[in-house]
N, CA and C atoms as a LAMMPS dump frame, in Angstrom:
ITEM: TIMESTEP
0
ITEM: NUMBER OF ATOMS
654
ITEM: BOX BOUNDS ff ff ff
-5.0000000000000000e+02 5.0000000000000000e+02
-5.0000000000000000e+02 5.0000000000000000e+02
-5.0000000000000000e+02 5.0000000000000000e+02
ITEM: ATOMS id mol type element x y z
1 1 1 N 123.219 -23.839 -292.209
2 1 2 C 123.833 -22.937 -290.925
3 1 3 C 122.834 -21.883 -290.453
4 2 1 N 122.817 -22.15 -288.928
5 2 2 C 121.831 -21.18 -288.198
6 2 3 C 122.742 -19.941 -287.567
7 3 1 N 122.199 -18.903 -288.136
8 3 2 C 123.049 -17.422 -287.711
9 3 3 C 122.519 -16.809 -286.138
10 4 1 N 123.227 -16.895 -285.515
11 4 2 C 122.996 -15.961 -284.294
12 4 3 C 123.584 -14.798 -283.835
13 5 1 N 122.746 -13.979 -283.619
14 5 2 C 123.525 -13.024 -282.537
15 5 3 C 122.987 -12.939 -281.012
16 6 1 N 124.115 -12.822 -280.538
17 6 2 C 123.904 -13.045 -278.76
18 6 3 C 124.362 -11.784 -278.126
19 7 1 N 123.332 -11.339 -277.519
20 7 2 C 123.439 -10.189 -276.704
21 7 3 C 123.283 -10.409 -275.205
22 8 1 N 124.077 -9.978 -274.284
23 8 2 C 124.016 -10.124 -272.812
24 8 3 C 125.142 -9.161 -272.241
25 9 1 N 124.955 -8.434 -271.174
26 9 2 C 125.646 -7.31 -270.772
27 9 3 C 126.868 -7.938 -269.866
28 10 1 N 126.812 -9.225 -269.693
29 10 2 C 127.855 -10.01 -268.705
30 10 3 C 128.673 -10.732 -269.894
31 11 1 N 129.863 -10.581 -269.91
32 11 2 C 130.759 -10.854 -270.705
33 11 3 C 131.249 -12.448 -270.482
34 12 1 N 131.228 -12.847 -269.279
35 12 2 C 131.157 -14.266 -268.944
36 12 3 C 130.011 -15.19 -269.384
37 13 1 N 129.047 -14.632 -269.312
38 13 2 C 127.443 -15.195 -269.685
39 13 3 C 127.9 -15.406 -271.079
40 14 1 N 128.117 -14.222 -272.061
41 14 2 C 128.201 -14.449 -273.064
42 14 3 C 129.403 -15.583 -273.815
43 15 1 N 130.423 -15.684 -273.057
44 15 2 C 131.54 -16.508 -273.418
45 15 3 C 130.864 -17.711 -273.345
46 16 1 N 130.073 -18.222 -272.023
47 16 2 C 129.554 -19.355 -271.994
48 16 3 C 128.52 -19.829 -272.911
49 17 1 N 127.827 -18.899 -272.946
50 17 2 C 126.479 -19.368 -274.363
51 17 3 C 127.269 -19.586 -275.766
52 18 1 N 128.277 -18.689 -275.89
53 18 2 C 128.95 -19.088 -277.221
54 18 3 C 129.657 -20.263 -277.35
55 19 1 N 130.113 -20.911 -276.232
56 19 2 C 130.633 -22.048 -276.067
57 19 3 C 129.788 -23.027 -276.389
58 20 1 N 128.479 -23.109 -275.78
59 20 2 C 127.599 -24.005 -275.986
60 20 3 C 127.002 -24.048 -277.462
61 21 1 N 126.876 -22.798 -277.866
62 21 2 C 126.34 -22.988 -279.261
63 21 3 C 127.332 -23.323 -280.437
64 22 1 N 128.732 -22.816 -280.071
65 22 2 C 130.062 -23.184 -280.925
66 22 3 C 130.21 -24.675 -280.868
67 23 1 N 129.631 -25.497 -280.162
68 23 2 C 129.682 -27.204 -280.048
69 23 3 C 128.916 -27.564 -280.908
70 24 1 N 127.806 -26.688 -281.429
71 24 2 C 126.992 -27.261 -282.428
72 24 3 C 127.546 -26.928 -283.777
73 25 1 N 127.897 -27.894 -284.878
74 25 2 C 128.737 -27.474 -286.201
75 25 3 C 127.513 -26.727 -286.937
76 26 1 N 126.167 -26.551 -286.671
77 26 2 C 125.136 -26.414 -287.591
78 26 3 C 124.602 -24.807 -286.959
79 27 1 N 125.717 -24.276 -286.021
80 27 2 C 125.006 -22.88 -285.701
81 27 3 C 126.216 -21.892 -285.684
82 28 1 N 126.156 -20.845 -285.999
83 28 2 C 127.365 -20.015 -286.045
84 28 3 C 126.918 -18.637 -285.335
85 29 1 N 127.621 -17.935 -284.181
86 29 2 C 127.413 -16.892 -283.816
87 29 3 C 128.138 -15.774 -284.481
88 30 1 N 127.414 -14.781 -285.094
89 30 2 C 127.793 -13.86 -286.286
90 30 3 C 128.243 -12.571 -285.494
91 31 1 N 127.701 -12.532 -284.234
92 31 2 C 127.91 -10.73 -283.797
93 31 3 C 127.14 -11.092 -281.888
94 32 1 N 128.183 -10.456 -281.368
95 32 2 C 127.792 -10.036 -280.033
96 32 3 C 127.38 -8.692 -279.814
97 33 1 N 126.477 -8.738 -278.487
98 33 2 C 126.324 -7.276 -278.194
99 33 3 C 126.268 -7.332 -276.737
100 34 1 N 126.894 -6.232 -276.061
101 34 2 C 126.762 -6.13 -274.732
102 34 3 C 125.542 -5.166 -274.117
103 35 1 N 124.556 -4.52 -275.142
104 35 2 C 123.396 -4.188 -274.897
105 35 3 C 122.473 -4.262 -275.881
106 36 1 N 120.833 -3.963 -275.525
107 36 2 C 119.816 -4.032 -276.447
108 36 3 C 119.928 -2.889 -277.645
109 37 1 N 120.605 -1.991 -277.564
110 37 2 C 120.768 -1.106 -278.901
111 37 3 C 121.516 -1.678 -279.81
112 38 1 N 122.839 -2.14 -279.068
113 38 2 C 123.699 -2.541 -280.233
114 38 3 C 123.218 -4.258 -280.615
115 39 1 N 122.524 -4.896 -279.627
116 39 2 C 121.838 -6.043 -280.39
117 39 3 C 121.101 -5.88 -281.691
118 40 1 N 119.982 -4.912 -281.533
119 40 2 C 119.371 -4.423 -282.488
120 40 3 C 120.103 -4.008 -283.926
121 41 1 N 121.207 -3.199 -283.776
122 41 2 C 122.02 -2.595 -284.773
123 41 3 C 122.625 -3.977 -285.282
124 42 1 N 122.906 -5.174 -284.496
125 42 2 C 123.704 -6.104 -284.815
126 42 3 C 122.748 -7.136 -285.974
127 43 1 N 121.514 -7.188 -285.395
128 43 2 C 120.574 -7.886 -286.345
129 43 3 C 120.362 -7.257 -287.567
130 44 1 N 120.443 -5.82 -287.388
131 44 2 C 120.122 -5.316 -288.82
132 44 3 C 121.035 -5.278 -289.673
133 45 1 N 122.641 -5.421 -289.1
134 45 2 C 123.613 -5.756 -290.021
135 45 3 C 123.919 -6.908 -290.553
136 46 1 N 123.315 -8.156 -289.759
137 46 2 C 123.797 -9.406 -290.004
138 46 3 C 122.579 -10.228 -290.615
139 47 1 N 121.314 -9.744 -289.957
140 47 2 C 120.165 -10.571 -290.503
141 47 3 C 120.484 -11.962 -290.162
142 48 1 N 120.307 -12.102 -288.731
143 48 2 C 120.517 -13.808 -288.215
144 48 3 C 119.481 -14.354 -288.431
145 49 1 N 119.328 -15.607 -288.354
146 49 2 C 118.109 -16.482 -288.195
147 49 3 C 117.687 -16.205 -286.427
148 50 1 N 118.29 -16.12 -285.798
149 50 2 C 117.841 -15.929 -284.17
150 50 3 C 118.672 -15.277 -283.449
151 51 1 N 117.96 -14.133 -282.414
152 51 2 C 118.547 -13.25 -281.622
153 51 3 C 118.451 -13.817 -280.442
154 52 1 N 119.555 -13.914 -279.518
155 52 2 C 119.234 -14.505 -278.425
156 52 3 C 119.801 -13.326 -277.329
157 53 1 N 118.66 -12.809 -276.752
158 53 2 C 118.763 -11.661 -275.938
159 53 3 C 118.393 -12.038 -274.095
160 54 1 N 119.301 -11.417 -273.419
161 54 2 C 118.873 -11.13 -271.967
162 54 3 C 118.18 -9.903 -271.847
163 55 1 N 117.54 -10.32 -270.699
164 55 2 C 116.331 -9.22 -270.327
165 55 3 C 116.764 -8.07 -269.87
166 56 1 N 117.695 -8.107 -268.852
167 56 2 C 118.504 -6.946 -268.38
168 56 3 C 119.562 -6.257 -268.758
169 57 1 N 119.348 -5.477 -269.964
170 57 2 C 120.793 -4.856 -270.455
171 57 3 C 120.741 -3.392 -270.424
172 58 1 N 121.803 -2.642 -270.599
173 58 2 C 121.78 -1.232 -270.592
174 58 3 C 121.313 -0.692 -272.085
175 59 1 N 121 0.693 -272.127
176 59 2 C 120.546 1.382 -273.068
177 59 3 C 119.343 0.853 -273.835
178 60 1 N 118.883 -0.448 -273.855
179 60 2 C 117.668 -0.88 -274.071
180 60 3 C 117.8 -2.459 -273.995
181 61 1 N 116.413 -2.517 -272.87
182 61 2 C 116.475 -3.888 -272.505
183 61 3 C 116.304 -5.035 -273.264
184 62 1 N 116.29 -6.232 -273.31
185 62 2 C 115.784 -7.347 -274.134
186 62 3 C 114.284 -7.272 -274.345
187 63 1 N 113.566 -6.846 -273.78
188 63 2 C 112.186 -6.744 -273.998
189 63 3 C 111.739 -5.712 -275.044
190 64 1 N 112.366 -4.53 -274.687
191 64 2 C 112.265 -3.457 -275.841
192 64 3 C 113 -3.848 -276.859
193 65 1 N 114.184 -4.43 -276.94
194 65 2 C 114.974 -4.863 -278.34
195 65 3 C 114.061 -5.831 -279.082
196 66 1 N 113.36 -6.937 -278.378
197 66 2 C 112.35 -7.845 -278.873
198 66 3 C 111.36 -7.149 -279.753
199 67 1 N 110.758 -6.296 -278.991
200 67 2 C 109.52 -5.516 -279.806
201 67 3 C 110.15 -4.776 -280.92
202 68 1 N 111.184 -4.097 -280.814
203 68 2 C 111.782 -3.254 -282.005
204 68 3 C 112.12 -4.239 -283.077
205 69 1 N 112.516 -5.546 -283.024
206 69 2 C 113.086 -6.312 -284.086
207 69 3 C 111.999 -6.831 -284.436
208 70 1 N 110.726 -7.32 -283.902
209 70 2 C 109.35 -7.496 -284.431
210 70 3 C 109.149 -6.838 -285.562
211 71 1 N 109.207 -5.392 -285.474
212 71 2 C 108.781 -4.524 -286.216
213 71 3 C 109.8 -4.059 -287.299
214 72 1 N 110.987 -4.452 -287.14
215 72 2 C 112.041 -3.892 -288.019
216 72 3 C 112.925 -4.958 -288.572
217 73 1 N 112.617 -6.291 -287.912
218 73 2 C 113.519 -7.545 -288.631
219 73 3 C 112.349 -8.597 -288.197
220 74 1 N 111.528 -8.787 -289.053
221 74 2 C 110.443 -9.888 -288.239
222 74 3 C 110.903 -11.257 -289.072
223 75 1 N 112.056 -11.246 -289.742
224 75 2 C 112.391 -12.715 -290.195
225 75 3 C 113.333 -13.118 -288.994
226 76 1 N 113.917 -12.433 -288.016
227 76 2 C 114.788 -12.89 -287.155
228 76 3 C 113.783 -13.349 -285.729
229 77 1 N 113.915 -14.669 -285.518
230 77 2 C 113.37 -14.992 -284.247
231 77 3 C 114.048 -14.593 -283.225
232 78 1 N 113.517 -14.449 -282.085
233 78 2 C 113.962 -13.908 -280.693
234 78 3 C 113.821 -14.908 -279.772
235 79 1 N 114.996 -15.18 -279.111
236 79 2 C 114.845 -16.119 -277.75
237 79 3 C 114.955 -15.138 -276.53
238 80 1 N 114.313 -15.053 -275.567
239 80 2 C 114.618 -14.449 -274.239
240 80 3 C 115.12 -15.449 -273.215
241 81 1 N 116.405 -14.928 -272.781
242 81 2 C 117.149 -15.762 -271.924
243 81 3 C 116.525 -15.222 -270.393
244 82 1 N 115.855 -15.866 -269.516
245 82 2 C 115.047 -15.491 -268.313
246 82 3 C 115.576 -16.007 -266.945
247 83 1 N 115.112 -15.805 -265.833
248 83 2 C 115.231 -16.498 -264.703
249 83 3 C 113.882 -16.514 -263.816
250 84 1 N 113.52 -17.143 -262.906
251 84 2 C 112.359 -17.32 -262.258
252 84 3 C 112.294 -16.197 -261.535
253 85 1 N 113.16 -15.368 -261.353
254 85 2 C 113.157 -14.035 -260.719
255 85 3 C 112.683 -12.689 -261.414
256 86 1 N 112.19 -13.208 -262.977
257 86 2 C 111.828 -12.088 -263.624
258 86 3 C 110.335 -12.554 -264.191
259 87 1 N 109.599 -13.264 -263.635
260 87 2 C 108.337 -13.646 -263.807
261 87 3 C 107.485 -12.496 -264.288
262 88 1 N 107.506 -11.573 -263.683
263 88 2 C 106.525 -10.312 -264.259
264 88 3 C 106.87 -9.755 -265.619
265 89 1 N 107.951 -10.351 -266.335
266 89 2 C 108.49 -9.883 -267.62
267 89 3 C 107.897 -10.748 -268.766
268 90 1 N 107.255 -11.76 -268.185
269 90 2 C 107.21 -12.78 -269.33
270 90 3 C 106.202 -12.563 -270.009
271 91 1 N 105.097 -11.937 -269.54
272 91 2 C 103.861 -11.814 -270.568
273 91 3 C 104.054 -10.612 -271.197
274 92 1 N 104.948 -9.529 -270.924
275 92 2 C 105.318 -8.394 -271.761
276 92 3 C 106.226 -9.202 -273.106
277 93 1 N 107.246 -9.911 -272.547
278 93 2 C 107.968 -10.519 -273.72
279 93 3 C 107.3 -11.475 -274.636
280 94 1 N 106.132 -12.042 -274.217
281 94 2 C 105.291 -12.829 -275.12
282 94 3 C 104.521 -11.959 -276.072
283 95 1 N 103.992 -10.625 -275.301
284 95 2 C 103.402 -9.838 -276.524
285 95 3 C 104.633 -9.009 -277.165
286 96 1 N 105.703 -9.024 -276.939
287 96 2 C 106.601 -8.266 -277.735
288 96 3 C 106.979 -9.315 -278.935
289 97 1 N 106.596 -10.544 -279.167
290 97 2 C 106.901 -11.316 -280.257
291 97 3 C 108.022 -12.031 -280.108
292 98 1 N 108.701 -12.312 -278.715
293 98 2 C 109.555 -13.71 -278.473
294 98 3 C 109.258 -14.985 -279.043
295 99 1 N 109.8 -15.731 -279.582
296 99 2 C 109.691 -16.973 -279.787
297 99 3 C 109.861 -17.888 -279.057
298 100 1 N 110.741 -17.33 -277.992
299 100 2 C 111.339 -18.74 -276.867
300 100 3 C 111.753 -17.853 -275.803
301 101 1 N 111.689 -19.033 -274.664
302 101 2 C 111.996 -18.793 -273.769
303 101 3 C 113.04 -19.627 -272.633
304 102 1 N 114.187 -19.147 -272.293
305 102 2 C 115.029 -20.113 -271.935
306 102 3 C 115.572 -19.636 -270.605
307 103 1 N 115.962 -20.795 -269.602
308 103 2 C 116.589 -20.349 -268.561
309 103 3 C 118.042 -20.364 -268.645
310 104 1 N 118.804 -19.12 -267.977
311 104 2 C 120.493 -19.208 -267.979
312 104 3 C 120.663 -20.424 -267.372
313 105 1 N 120.171 -20.866 -266.069
314 105 2 C 120.468 -22.107 -265.305
315 105 3 C 120.008 -23.38 -265.987
316 106 1 N 119.476 -23.353 -267.008
317 106 2 C 118.969 -24.621 -267.765
318 106 3 C 119.778 -25.241 -268.447
319 107 1 N 119.53 -26.731 -268.619
320 107 2 C 120.48 -27.537 -269.522
321 107 3 C 120.81 -26.842 -270.888
322 108 1 N 122.311 -27.257 -271.156
323 108 2 C 122.576 -26.591 -272.577
324 108 3 C 122.248 -27.17 -273.596
325 109 1 N 121.469 -28.399 -273.315
326 109 2 C 120.659 -29.217 -274.486
327 109 3 C 119.553 -28.483 -274.936
328 110 1 N 119.168 -27.671 -273.805
329 110 2 C 117.654 -26.761 -274.099
330 110 3 C 118.186 -25.489 -274.988
331 111 1 N 119.335 -25.001 -274.688
332 111 2 C 119.727 -23.82 -275.444
333 111 3 C 119.615 -24.188 -276.707
334 112 1 N 120.293 -25.617 -277.192
335 112 2 C 120.555 -25.647 -278.623
336 112 3 C 119.255 -25.952 -279.173
337 113 1 N 118.309 -26.723 -278.356
338 113 2 C 116.77 -27.321 -279.123
339 113 3 C 116.317 -26.02 -279.076
340 114 1 N 116.572 -24.782 -278.251
341 114 2 C 115.336 -23.617 -278.42
342 114 3 C 115.994 -22.955 -279.549
343 115 1 N 117.058 -22.981 -280.069
344 115 2 C 117.837 -22.141 -281.236
345 115 3 C 117.316 -22.82 -282.423
346 116 1 N 117.466 -24.123 -282.662
347 116 2 C 117.185 -24.878 -283.685
348 116 3 C 115.47 -24.686 -283.916
349 117 1 N 114.874 -24.681 -282.952
350 117 2 C 113.168 -24.734 -283.198
351 117 3 C 113.082 -23.051 -283.588
352 118 1 N 113.365 -22.241 -282.918
353 118 2 C 112.699 -20.845 -283.121
354 118 3 C 113.536 -20.466 -284.579
355 119 1 N 114.648 -21.155 -285.021
356 119 2 C 115.321 -20.735 -286.337
357 119 3 C 114.348 -21.519 -287.398
358 120 1 N 113.715 -22.582 -287.068
359 120 2 C 112.892 -23.571 -287.995
360 120 3 C 111.155 -22.651 -287.96
361 121 1 N 111.013 -21.585 -287.253
362 121 2 C 109.692 -21.244 -287.32
363 121 3 C 108.79 -21.678 -285.888
364 122 1 N 109.512 -22.481 -285.384
365 122 2 C 108.654 -22.972 -284.139
366 122 3 C 108.846 -22.009 -282.838
367 123 1 N 107.799 -22.227 -282.044
368 123 2 C 107.934 -21.75 -280.672
369 123 3 C 108.938 -22.396 -279.849
370 124 1 N 109.575 -22.263 -278.691
371 124 2 C 110.341 -23.076 -277.809
372 124 3 C 110.049 -22.267 -276.101
373 125 1 N 109.52 -23.205 -275.406
374 125 2 C 109.687 -23.151 -273.852
375 125 3 C 110.057 -24.127 -273.56
376 126 1 N 111.414 -23.831 -272.723
377 126 2 C 112.107 -25.06 -271.967
378 126 3 C 110.923 -25.63 -270.885
379 127 1 N 110.828 -26.789 -270.463
380 127 2 C 109.845 -27.249 -269.499
381 127 3 C 109.722 -26.502 -268.072
382 128 1 N 110.704 -25.761 -267.882
383 128 2 C 110.602 -25.114 -266.435
384 128 3 C 109.815 -23.668 -266.924
385 129 1 N 110.474 -23.166 -267.931
386 129 2 C 109.788 -21.762 -268.295
387 129 3 C 107.955 -21.992 -268.879
388 130 1 N 108.193 -23.234 -269.283
389 130 2 C 106.813 -23.121 -269.983
390 130 3 C 106.008 -23.317 -268.65
391 131 1 N 106.171 -24.175 -267.826
392 131 2 C 105.327 -24.081 -266.637
393 131 3 C 105.192 -22.607 -265.73
394 132 1 N 106.237 -21.915 -265.846
395 132 2 C 106.179 -20.605 -265.219
396 132 3 C 105.276 -19.548 -265.911
397 133 1 N 105.465 -19.768 -267.32
398 133 2 C 104.656 -19.081 -268.12
399 133 3 C 102.893 -19.28 -267.786
400 134 1 N 102.902 -20.546 -267.945
401 134 2 C 101.191 -21.023 -267.717
402 134 3 C 101 -20.275 -266.581
403 135 1 N 101.496 -20.703 -265.482
404 135 2 C 101.437 -20.236 -263.973
405 135 3 C 100.919 -18.433 -263.87
406 136 1 N 101.918 -17.901 -264.659
407 136 2 C 101.931 -16.271 -264.532
408 136 3 C 100.7 -15.987 -265.432
409 137 1 N 100.589 -16.306 -266.518
410 137 2 C 99.487 -15.935 -267.346
411 137 3 C 98.287 -16.328 -267.029
412 138 1 N 98.068 -17.465 -266.206
413 138 2 C 96.743 -17.923 -265.793
414 138 3 C 96.318 -17.405 -264.179
415 139 1 N 97.304 -17.143 -263.792
416 139 2 C 97.301 -16.618 -262.475
417 139 3 C 97.031 -17.898 -261.492
418 140 1 N 96.798 -19.012 -261.82
419 140 2 C 96.598 -20.249 -261.152
420 140 3 C 95.243 -20.393 -261.184
421 141 1 N 94.23 -19.702 -262.151
422 141 2 C 92.763 -19.835 -261.983
423 141 3 C 92.343 -21.034 -262.654
424 142 1 N 91.477 -21.837 -262.571
425 142 2 C 91.012 -22.956 -263.447
426 142 3 C 89.983 -22.39 -264.201
427 143 1 N 89.428 -21.084 -264.241
428 143 2 C 88.52 -20.384 -265.095
429 143 3 C 89.23 -20.142 -266.414
430 144 1 N 90.648 -19.76 -266.151
431 144 2 C 91.42 -19.345 -267.047
432 144 3 C 91.673 -20.709 -268.254
433 145 1 N 91.757 -21.848 -267.523
434 145 2 C 92.096 -22.869 -268.325
435 145 3 C 90.671 -23.328 -269.12
436 146 1 N 89.464 -23.115 -268.43
437 146 2 C 88.427 -23.259 -269.083
438 146 3 C 88.217 -22.682 -270.206
439 147 1 N 88.572 -21.025 -270.183
440 147 2 C 88.591 -20.418 -271.269
441 147 3 C 89.253 -20.749 -272.437
442 148 1 N 90.582 -21.106 -272.088
443 148 2 C 91.3 -21.736 -273.139
444 148 3 C 90.686 -23.117 -274.025
445 149 1 N 89.984 -23.997 -273.023
446 149 2 C 89.382 -25.025 -273.661
447 149 3 C 88.211 -24.417 -274.662
448 150 1 N 87.505 -23.45 -274.224
449 150 2 C 86.507 -23.104 -275.081
450 150 3 C 87.05 -22.421 -276.34
451 151 1 N 88.291 -21.583 -276.38
452 151 2 C 88.705 -21.194 -277.399
453 151 3 C 89.164 -22.144 -278.334
454 152 1 N 89.811 -23.458 -277.882
455 152 2 C 90.365 -24.312 -278.576
456 152 3 C 89.304 -25.4 -279.128
457 153 1 N 88.008 -25.289 -278.632
458 153 2 C 87.024 -26.163 -278.808
459 153 3 C 86.579 -25.281 -280.206
460 154 1 N 86.602 -24.062 -280.304
461 154 2 C 86.09 -23.523 -281.598
462 154 3 C 86.492 -23.866 -282.826
463 155 1 N 87.865 -24.534 -282.717
464 155 2 C 88.756 -24.867 -283.899
465 155 3 C 88.405 -26.14 -284.194
466 156 1 N 88.354 -26.427 -285.583
467 156 2 C 88.01 -27.657 -286.195
468 156 3 C 89.183 -28.859 -285.73
469 157 1 N 88.744 -30.058 -285.85
470 157 2 C 89.496 -31.208 -285.115
471 157 3 C 90.995 -30.995 -285.646
472 158 1 N 90.938 -30.858 -287.016
473 158 2 C 92.659 -30.654 -287.666
474 158 3 C 93.389 -29.629 -286.998
475 159 1 N 92.692 -28.394 -286.793
476 159 2 C 93.22 -27.218 -286.468
477 159 3 C 93.554 -27.236 -284.885
478 160 1 N 92.959 -28.315 -284.009
479 160 2 C 93.315 -28.631 -282.537
480 160 3 C 94.29 -29.555 -282.905
481 161 1 N 94.446 -30.318 -283.842
482 161 2 C 95.395 -31.31 -283.885
483 161 3 C 97.053 -30.324 -284.144
484 162 1 N 96.747 -29.46 -285.143
485 162 2 C 97.872 -28.606 -285.557
486 162 3 C 98.228 -27.729 -284.364
487 163 1 N 97.333 -27.157 -283.534
488 163 2 C 97.661 -26.384 -282.404
489 163 3 C 98.435 -27.163 -281.304
490 164 1 N 97.99 -28.5 -281.175
491 164 2 C 98.72 -29.417 -279.954
492 164 3 C 100.023 -29.348 -280.417
493 165 1 N 100.48 -29.513 -282.005
494 165 2 C 101.893 -29.72 -282.208
495 165 3 C 102.592 -28.593 -282.335
496 166 1 N 101.637 -27.565 -282.259
497 166 2 C 102.629 -26.019 -282.442
498 166 3 C 102.958 -26.228 -280.969
499 167 1 N 101.755 -26.259 -279.691
500 167 2 C 102.237 -26.338 -278.348
501 167 3 C 103.392 -27.405 -277.901
502 168 1 N 103.353 -28.408 -278.742
503 168 2 C 104.786 -29.247 -278.447
504 168 3 C 106.075 -28.819 -278.925
505 169 1 N 105.943 -27.709 -279.621
506 169 2 C 107.202 -26.992 -280.081
507 169 3 C 107.566 -27.452 -281.472
508 170 1 N 106.897 -28.134 -282.214
509 170 2 C 107.244 -28.401 -283.632
510 170 3 C 107.32 -27.666 -284.69
511 171 1 N 108.222 -27.618 -285.528
512 171 2 C 108.232 -26.49 -286.452
513 171 3 C 107.087 -26.709 -287.702
514 172 1 N 106.783 -25.934 -288.492
515 172 2 C 106.018 -26.255 -289.674
516 172 3 C 106.435 -27.487 -290.429
517 173 1 N 107.874 -27.588 -290.7
518 173 2 C 108.166 -28.527 -291.548
519 173 3 C 108.093 -29.909 -290.45
520 174 1 N 108.097 -30.101 -289.351
521 174 2 C 108.246 -31.19 -288.658
522 174 3 C 106.518 -31.83 -288.466
523 175 1 N 105.642 -30.625 -288.291
524 175 2 C 104.258 -30.878 -288.352
525 175 3 C 103.89 -31.506 -289.497
526 176 1 N 104.349 -30.929 -290.597
527 176 2 C 104.033 -31.263 -292.075
528 176 3 C 104.125 -32.839 -292.19
529 177 1 N 105.461 -33.057 -291.676
530 177 2 C 105.703 -34.569 -291.697
531 177 3 C 104.87 -35.592 -290.649
532 178 1 N 104.596 -35.089 -289.688
533 178 2 C 103.559 -35.64 -288.755
534 178 3 C 102.607 -36.179 -289.345
535 179 1 N 101.784 -35.107 -289.922
536 179 2 C 100.391 -35.14 -290.318
537 179 3 C 100.399 -35.628 -292.019
538 180 1 N 101.641 -35.781 -292.679
539 180 2 C 101.686 -36.147 -293.852
540 180 3 C 101.082 -35.321 -294.892
541 181 1 N 101.41 -34.016 -294.673
542 181 2 C 100.761 -32.825 -295.584
543 181 3 C 101.854 -32.034 -296
544 182 1 N 101.736 -31.233 -296.972
545 182 2 C 102.887 -30.278 -297.623
546 182 3 C 102.999 -29.262 -296.456
547 183 1 N 104.356 -28.635 -296.244
548 183 2 C 104.518 -27.514 -295.485
549 183 3 C 103.777 -26.433 -295.71
550 184 1 N 103.261 -25.926 -296.83
551 184 2 C 102.55 -24.712 -297.241
552 184 3 C 100.904 -24.973 -296.516
553 185 1 N 100.444 -26 -296.608
554 185 2 C 99.14 -26.419 -295.739
555 185 3 C 99.067 -26.013 -294.287
556 186 1 N 100.422 -26.519 -293.542
557 186 2 C 100.483 -26.418 -292.166
558 186 3 C 100.801 -24.959 -292.102
559 187 1 N 101.22 -24.007 -292.665
560 187 2 C 101.676 -22.537 -292.715
561 187 3 C 100.086 -21.742 -292.851
562 188 1 N 99.29 -22.567 -293.678
563 188 2 C 97.743 -21.896 -293.627
564 188 3 C 97.14 -22.378 -292.493
565 189 1 N 97.006 -23.599 -291.994
566 189 2 C 96.592 -23.886 -290.557
567 189 3 C 96.92 -22.95 -289.478
568 190 1 N 98.079 -22.814 -289.202
569 190 2 C 98.792 -21.888 -288.553
570 190 3 C 98.282 -20.682 -288.527
571 191 1 N 98.395 -19.975 -289.844
572 191 2 C 97.68 -18.495 -289.868
573 191 3 C 96.209 -18.443 -289.622
574 192 1 N 95.485 -19.615 -289.834
575 192 2 C 94.034 -19.638 -289.351
576 192 3 C 93.869 -19.582 -287.803
577 193 1 N 94.99 -20.464 -287.414
578 193 2 C 94.399 -20.721 -285.929
579 193 3 C 94.997 -19.609 -285.082
580 194 1 N 96.124 -18.85 -285.627
581 194 2 C 96.348 -17.448 -284.973
582 194 3 C 95.164 -16.561 -285.032
583 195 1 N 94.55 -16.596 -286.343
584 195 2 C 93.431 -15.519 -286.354
585 195 3 C 92.482 -15.876 -285.43
586 196 1 N 91.929 -17.338 -285.58
587 196 2 C 90.691 -17.571 -284.827
588 196 3 C 90.937 -17.301 -282.963
589 197 1 N 92.144 -17.667 -282.776
590 197 2 C 92.204 -17.536 -281.181
591 197 3 C 92.609 -16.13 -280.929
592 198 1 N 92.775 -15.195 -281.864
593 198 2 C 93.48 -13.758 -281.536
594 198 3 C 94.228 -13.746 -281.072
595 199 1 N 95.59 -14.735 -281.26
596 199 2 C 96.938 -14.352 -280.699
597 199 3 C 97.929 -13.895 -281.633
598 200 1 N 98.83 -13.294 -281.291
599 200 2 C 99.734 -12.697 -282.303
600 200 3 C 101.013 -13.515 -282.884
601 201 1 N 101.315 -14.763 -282.194
602 201 2 C 102.364 -15.343 -282.672
603 201 3 C 102.301 -17.025 -282.158
604 202 1 N 103.052 -17.652 -282.434
605 202 2 C 103.088 -19.154 -282.089
606 202 3 C 103.24 -19.52 -280.858
607 203 1 N 103.964 -18.345 -279.812
608 203 2 C 104.279 -18.645 -278.484
609 203 3 C 102.793 -18.43 -277.544
610 204 1 N 102.184 -17.385 -278.271
611 204 2 C 100.752 -17.28 -277.681
612 204 3 C 100.007 -18.399 -277.833
613 205 1 N 99.742 -18.894 -279.021
614 205 2 C 98.868 -19.796 -279.728
615 205 3 C 99.374 -21.336 -278.86
616 206 1 N 100.495 -21.635 -278.506
617 206 2 C 101.159 -22.753 -277.664
618 206 3 C 100.717 -22.687 -276.208
619 207 1 N 100.636 -21.301 -275.868
620 207 2 C 100.264 -21.093 -274.456
621 207 3 C 98.767 -21.75 -274.296
622 208 1 N 97.947 -21.259 -275.187
623 208 2 C 96.485 -21.696 -275.32
624 208 3 C 96.609 -23.216 -275.238
625 209 1 N 97.441 -23.658 -275.941
626 209 2 C 97.548 -25.388 -276.264
627 209 3 C 97.75 -25.711 -274.851
628 210 1 N 98.609 -25.403 -274.094
629 210 2 C 98.99 -25.996 -272.825
630 210 3 C 97.788 -25.463 -272.079
631 211 1 N 97.187 -24.579 -271.646
632 211 2 C 96.178 -24.214 -270.87
633 211 3 C 94.876 -24.966 -271.223
634 212 1 N 94.64 -25.408 -272.613
635 212 2 C 93.407 -25.992 -272.82
636 212 3 C 93.722 -27.525 -272.608
637 213 1 N 94.807 -28.038 -272.195
638 213 2 C 95.033 -29.472 -272.066
639 213 3 C 95.513 -30.285 -273.238
640 214 1 N 95.742 -29.572 -274.189
641 214 2 C 96.158 -30.058 -275.416
642 214 3 C 97.846 -30.933 -275.335
643 215 1 N 98.585 -30.349 -274.328
644 215 2 C 99.912 -30.572 -274.476
645 215 3 C 100.257 -30.994 -272.768
646 216 1 N 101.091 -31.933 -272.835
647 216 2 C 101.223 -32.746 -271.363
648 216 3 C 102.425 -31.408 -271.027
649 217 1 N 102.126 -30.662 -270.165
650 217 2 C 103.409 -29.923 -269.615
651 217 3 C 103.788 -30.216 -267.96
652 218 1 N 103.396 -31.161 -267.64
653 218 2 C 104.044 -31.801 -266.154
654 218 3 C 105.441 -31.862 -266.166
């Protein structure tokens, strides 16, 4: 069972998201919060697999909450709920350790897929958000993509293969199955990849994979 803490300052949004999550028998919403500080406290109390955070909340916004959770509850994956009007926050959320980005206006199946992916240790970017993340971080510059290709080229062929699968949103277990290796081997590859690319987490690695052309993001 995937345990989720849901935080949004709008009661109707929380009700809608809870209804979607409750439709999956493998997901349980263990707590709700109407502000970021309450969300952090709920995560500390319940130790969920995933914290689903709105960006704009009182007391502590979702980005600050994500940063605090990365320090105090690193075993809880964070998914940020966003809109296209919040592009300026994407890079900060990425740096603050978020494992997923979802649109409130997106397909409900993306919400479920994102929760499962992040709970399994994978990164998840819904297709539209992935495109926006790449655009925001690269500024639309070809030179940025070239830099990403150079960084990826420094990896071994096997590491690039693992990076491509990370970029595609696969968990360690799924990558292990795909490559016919044990999960511990994949974890070691991912750790090495993060170090060699000088990135903090799987989402940042996934962005490099997208920008380097290792993943089809059309």
